[in-house]
N, C-alpha and C positions, 0 to 999 in steps of 0.2 A: 432442439433449439440451441443455437450458439449462445454461450453465456460465459460470464466470469464467475469463478467459484473460489472463495476464500477458505482457507483452513489453517490450523496451527494455533488457534487461540486456546485459552484455558486459564487455569489458576496457577499463578507463580508467586513466589515469595519476593518481598522487596529486595532489590539488588540482583534479582535473577534475570534470565534471558529467555527469549522466545524467538522462533522463526516462523513468520507468517508466510503463507504461499498464496499466490493468485494464479490460478490455472485457467487457460482458455479452453473451454470444452466444446465439443460438437462443431469443430471447424472454426472456432474463433481464434484466428492466428494472431498472437500478440506481436509478431514481428512487424506488423503494419500499423501499430498504434503506440502512442505515448501512454504509459501506464502510471497512474498515481495511486498513492495510498493516503487514506483519510481516516479520521476517527471522530466519533461523536459520543460524548458522555451524557448521562441524563441531565437535562436542564441546560445543556450548553449547545452552542452552534457547532456545526461540523467544521473540523479543522483539517487543512491540508498539511501533510507531514513530509512527503517526499514524492518525487516523480522521476521518471527516466525516459528519455526520448527513444524512439525507434531508430534503427540504423546507426546512429552515432553513439548511442548508449550514454548520453550526457545526463548525469544526475543533478537533482536540485533538492535542497533540504530546507525545511522551516527551522527557525531558531530553536524550537523545542525539540527538534530531532537531531540537530548537528552534534556530532561527537558521540552519540549513543545509538543512532539508527543507521543502517546501511541498506541501500536498495541494490538488488542484484538481478540481472536478467539471466535466465537459463534458456536460451533459445532452443536447445536440443529437446527440452521437455516442455516447451511452450508455457513457461512459468516465470513469474517475477516474484522474488522473495523480498520480505522486509525483515532484516535481522535487527532485533531489539535487545540492547544490553542495559544493565543498571536500571532496571525498571523500578518505578516508584508507584505508590497508590494513585498518584495523579495521572498515571498512564492508563488507568482502567477505563475502558470504553468499548464500544463496538467498532471494529476496524473494517474498513471497506477498501476494496481496490476498484479502480475505474479506468476506462479507456477513452482516449481522445484521438480522433482521426484528423485528417486534413494535412495541411502543409507542415513539413518538418520544422519545428522551432529550434532556434539556437539553444535556448534554455526553456525547459518546460515550465508550465504554470502550475501553481498550487491552488488556483481558484477553482472551486468545484463546478462552477458554471461552464468551464471549458471541457468538461468530461460528459460524454453522452451515454456511455454504457457502464452500468454499475453491477457489482455483485451484491449478494444479500448480507454479507458481513460475517465476521467471526468475533466472538466475545473474548475480551482479555480482562482478567481480574487479577489485581495485584494485592495480596493480603498475606499476613502472617498467621 
């Protein structure tokens, strides 16, 4: 079954970095979708962090991600990465990638309702 698979989460010390991966498995070709990264911490609503359009590769970032997170497409490997630097305990959450189809937007949305296919998430813990 075609699906999105996240990986790369784990335990990192404050100030550290992680690279999260979102892979399209079993024929899920990410080249045809806008891809977004979201996170949800316990007791909090799901938060959109970053997204990148297909074809134009135009990125968008939430204020909480600007300057620390970078979204990158690797078309050759059917993967979208979220590079995260200078992590703090407030970044601890389950991180999800999601795909949005349809017409190519000039700027992708960080609203989770725009995304129709979701991975199962990868846990990020930031602690010393």
